[in-house]
C-alpha positions in Angstrom: 0.0 0.0 0.0 2.7 2.5 1.0 4.7 2.1 -2.2 1.6 2.1 -4.4 0.5 5.4 -2.8 3.9 7.0 -3.4 4.3 5.8 -7.0 0.7 6.8 -7.8 1.5 10.3 -6.5 4.7 10.4 -8.6 2.9 9.6 -11.8 0.7 12.7 -11.3 2.9 15.1 -9.5 6.5 14.0 -9.5 9.4 15.8 -11.2 10.3 14.3 -14.5 12.0 17.0 -16.4 15.1 17.7 -14.4 18.3 17.8 -16.5 19.7 14.5 -15.1 16.5 12.8 -15.9 17.1 13.2 -19.6 19.5 10.9 -21.5 19.9 9.0 -18.2 23.2 7.3 -17.6 25.0 6.1 -14.4 27.5 8.9 -15.0 24.9 11.7 -15.3 23.0 10.4 -12.3 26.2 10.1 -10.2 27.2 13.7 -10.9 23.7 15.0 -10.0 23.6 12.9 -6.8 26.9 14.3 -5.6 25.9 17.8 -6.4 22.5 17.4 -4.6 24.1 16.3 -1.4 23.3 19.1 1.1 22.3 21.4 -1.8 18.8 22.2 -3.2 17.7 21.3 -6.7 17.2 24.9 -7.8 20.8 25.7 -6.9 22.2 22.6 -8.5 20.6 22.9 -11.9 22.8 25.6 -13.5 25.9 24.1 -11.9 25.0 20.7 -13.3 24.3 22.1 -16.8 27.7 23.9 -16.9 29.5 20.9 -15.5 28.0 18.4 -18.1 28.7 20.8 -20.9 32.4 20.8 -19.9 32.6 17.2 -18.9 30.0 15.3 -21.0 31.6 11.9 -20.2 33.5 10.3 -17.4 36.7 10.2 -19.5 36.6 13.9 -20.0 36.2 14.4 -16.2 39.0 11.8 -15.4 41.5 13.6 -17.7 40.6 17.1 -16.5 42.8 19.2 -14.2 41.5 19.4 -10.7 41.6 23.2 -10.8 39.1 23.2 -13.7 36.8 20.9 -11.7 37.0 23.1 -8.6 36.4 26.2 -10.6 33.1 24.8 -12.0 32.2 23.8 -8.4 32.9 27.3 -6.9 29.8 28.4 -5.0 28.4 25.0 -4.4 30.4 24.5 -1.2 31.5 21.2 0.4 34.4 21.1 -1.9 35.4 17.6 -0.8 32.5 16.4 -3.0 34.3 17.8 -6.1 37.6 16.4 -5.1 36.1 13.0 -4.6 34.2 13.2 -7.8 37.4 13.8 -9.8 39.2 11.1 -7.8 36.5 8.6 -8.5 36.4 9.4 -12.2 40.2 8.7 -12.4 39.7 5.4 -10.5 36.9 4.3 -12.8 38.8 5.3 -15.9 42.0 3.4 -14.8 40.9 0.5 -12.6 37.5 -0.2 -14.3 38.8 0.7 -17.8 36.1 3.4 -18.1 33.2 1.0 -17.3 31.0 2.7 -14.7 30.2 0.3 -11.9 26.6 -0.8 -11.8 26.2 -2.5 -8.4 25.9 -1.0 -5.0 28.7 -3.1 -3.7 31.2 -1.8 -6.3 30.0 1.8 -5.9 30.3 2.2 -2.1 34.0 1.4 -2.4 34.6 4.5 -4.4 35.4 7.9 -2.8 32.4 10.1 -2.0 29.8 7.4 -2.6 27.9 6.1 0.3 25.1 3.6 0.6 22.3 6.0 -0.3 24.1 7.6 -3.2 25.0 4.2 -4.6 21.4 3.1 -4.3 20.2 6.2 -6.2 22.7 5.7 -9.0 21.8 2.0 -9.5 18.0 2.5 -9.2 17.6 5.8 -11.1 20.0 5.0 -14.0 19.3 1.2 -14.4 16.0 0.6 -12.7 17.5 -2.0 -10.4 16.2 -2.6 -6.9 18.2 -0.5 -4.3 16.8 1.4 -1.3 17.9 5.0 -0.6 18.0 7.2 2.4 18.9 10.8 1.6 17.7 13.7 3.8 14.3 14.0 2.1 13.6 10.3 2.5 14.7 10.4 6.1 12.2 13.2 6.8 9.3 11.4 5.2 9.9 8.1 7.0 10.6 9.7 10.3 7.2 11.6 10.2 5.2 8.7 8.9 6.4 6.5 11.8 7.3 9.2 14.4 10.8 7.8 14.7 12.5 9.1 17.8 16.0 10.5 17.9 18.3 12.4 15.5 18.9 10.4 12.4 22.7 10.9 12.7 22.6 8.4 15.6 23.1 4.8 14.6 20.0 3.4 16.2 17.7 5.9 14.4 19.5 5.5 11.1 19.2 1.7 11.4 15.4 2.1 11.9 15.1 4.3 8.9 17.2 2.0 6.7 15.0 -0.9 7.7 11.9 1.0 6.7 13.4 2.0 3.4 14.3 -1.6 2.6 10.8 -2.7 3.5 9.0 -0.1 1.4 11.2 0.0 -1.7 9.3 -2.1 -4.3 10.9 -4.6 -6.7 9.0 -3.1 -9.6 9.3 0.6 -10.5 12.1 1.2 -8.0 13.3 4.2 -9.9 9.9 5.9 -9.8 9.5 5.1 -6.1 12.9 6.4 -5.1 12.5 9.6 -7.1 9.0 10.0 -5.7 10.3 9.7 -2.1 12.9 12.4 -2.8 10.3 14.6 -4.5 7.9 14.2 -1.6 10.5 15.4 0.9 11.6 18.2 -1.3 8.3 19.6 -2.4 5.5 18.4 0.0 6.9 17.0 3.3 9.2 20.0 3.7 11.2 20.8 6.7 9.4 23.9 8.0 5.9 23.8 6.5 4.8 20.4 5.3 1.8 20.5 3.0 0.0 17.5 4.4 -3.2 18.1 2.4 -1.2 17.3 -0.8 0.6 14.3 0.6 -0.4 10.8 -0.5 0.7 9.4 2.9 -1.3 11.7 5.2 -3.8 9.0 6.0 -1.0 6.7 7.3 1.3 9.3 8.7 1.5 9.1 12.5 3.0 12.6 12.9 0.1 14.0 10.9 -2.5 12.1 12.8 -1.1 13.4 16.1 -0.4 16.9 14.8 3.3 16.5 15.4 4.6 17.1 11.9 7.2 19.7 12.9 8.4 17.5 15.8 9.9 15.0 13.4 12.5 14.3 12.4 14.1 15.2 15.7 16.9 17.7 15.4 20.6 17.1 16.0 21.4 17.9 19.7 22.7 21.4 19.8 26.2 22.2 20.8 28.3 25.4 20.8 30.1 26.0 17.5 33.7 27.1 18.1 35.1 30.2 16.4 38.5 30.2 14.7 40.3 33.3 13.5 42.8 33.9 10.7 44.4 36.8 9.0 44.9 37.0 5.2 47.2 39.1 3.2 45.6 40.7 0.1 48.7 41.7 -1.8 48.3 43.6 -5.1 51.1 44.4 -7.6 51.4 47.3 -10.0 49.7 45.3 -12.7 46.6 45.1 -10.5 47.1 41.4 -9.9 46.4 39.7 -6.6 48.6 37.1 -5.0 46.9 33.7 -4.4 48.2 30.5 -3.0 46.8 27.0 -3.5 45.6 25.4 -0.3 46.7 21.8 0.6 44.6 19.0 -1.0 43.0 18.1 2.3 41.1 20.2 4.8 38.8 23.2 4.3 38.9 24.5 0.7 41.3 21.7 -0.2 42.9 22.4 -3.5 41.2 25.8 -3.9 43.0 29.1 -4.3 43.0 31.6 -1.4 44.9 34.6 -0.1 48.0 33.7 1.9 46.9 32.9 5.4 48.4 33.6 8.8 47.4 32.6 12.3 46.9 36.3 13.4 47.7 39.9 12.5 51.1 39.8 14.3 52.3 36.8 12.3 51.2 38.6 9.1 53.1 41.8 10.1 56.2 39.8 11.0 56.2 38.2 7.6 55.9 41.5 5.8 58.7 43.0 7.9 61.0 40.2 6.8 60.5 41.0 3.1 62.4 43.9 1.6 59.7 44.5 -0.9 56.7 44.3 1.4 58.0 46.2 4.5 58.0 49.5 2.6 54.3 50.1 3.4 52.0 49.3 6.3 49.2 46.9 5.9 45.7 48.3 6.0 42.6 46.5 7.2 40.4 45.7 4.1 37.6 43.7 5.6 36.4 41.5 8.4 34.0 38.7 7.5 32.7 35.5 9.1 32.1 32.3 7.1 30.3 29.4 8.8 31.1 25.8 8.2 29.1 22.9 9.5 31.3 22.5 12.6 32.8 26.0 13.2 32.8 29.7 12.4 35.8 31.2 10.6 36.4 34.8 11.2 38.7 36.4 8.6 40.6 39.6 8.9 41.8 40.7 5.4 44.8 43.0 5.4 45.6 44.9 2.2 49.1 45.8 0.9 50.3 47.3 -2.4 53.7 46.4 -3.8 55.2 48.3 -6.7 57.4 45.4 -7.9 56.2 42.0 -8.9 58.6 39.6 -7.2 58.9 36.2 -8.8 59.1 34.4 -5.5 57.4 35.7 -2.3 57.0 32.7 -0.1 59.1 29.6 0.0 57.5 26.1 -0.4 54.1 27.5 -1.4 52.1 27.1 -4.7 51.5 30.7 -5.7 50.0 32.6 -8.6 49.3 36.2 -9.6 45.6 36.5 -10.3 44.0 39.1 -12.6 40.4 39.7 -11.4 39.5 41.3 -14.8 40.4 38.2 -16.8 38.4 34.9 -16.9 40.1 32.2 -14.8 39.7 28.5 -14.3 40.9 28.6 -10.7 38.7 27.3 -8.0 37.9 30.0 -5.5 36.0 29.7 -2.2 33.1 32.1 -1.9 34.6 34.3 0.9 37.7 34.8 -1.3 35.5 35.8 -4.2 33.9 38.4 -1.9 37.3 39.7 -0.9 38.5 39.9 -4.5 35.4 41.8 -5.4 35.8 44.2 -2.5 39.4 44.8 -3.4 38.6 45.6 -7.1 35.6 47.9 -6.1 37.0 49.8 -3.2 40.7 50.1 -3.8 
């Protein structure tokens, strides 16, 4: 009954014209699923279209430079997704000889692909049976059954997975999985669920007890720590800005950013050690806060002009002079994009 209600709703109201639902292949579904992790459909669509235009095949992606991949990802956030996407493309191209894996077991061994993403790839691209449990599906199931606890806890997650296994039909699996995601995204929404339009309202315990907004239960709150850094916005006489590539791991891994120091004193000390930079005093350009999932980052950006364009400023760092007025294929975090814009507009 459950799956029949869901699939019947999908036939009438489900989304069927999304870009990744056309010319469906495992590769196209995989890219869309990675982009859709922690990101809404409306935001993903233009990114997906640009990405597929540049990398229409897995081989194109596997042979691309990581900078180009990160550049196309700029603004989507959670950049580890892009790094894993590229890493997985390389693995499939080399170890699988370009053959995209078609089983959940093969897929979950690849970087960035978990159980739910693997199930979505297999079911949506091939029609094979595989349950999924993304955020939208978790919300629907938690409300229908009034599942206690935050779904990040193992006990709660296990209950939800058991329900997903039970309800996912052998026939029309792709329609059911897409419908469950659509229900959570468009009807059983986080803040204001539209229960009058939901095919499951008659069997939903949360709706029957008027507790829709009480489920799923939220993650236990904890204080998010604050970290502070200082960045050097250095501009030469050609109006170029000095950027350094961040390490491949960690926040903004592989992206380009302004040289970073633990505080203003460390930044000043560095400038004083350079004959070229110590001629002028650094000026405060901006203060901004960027919030990650597990901490706040407070950035103080200090600006300095240099008349000369030294070939080598910092030892053992990957550096480049960046012209804001020319198109670039560098991957830039959104706070750095804001600082570049502020520099070009105000100075």
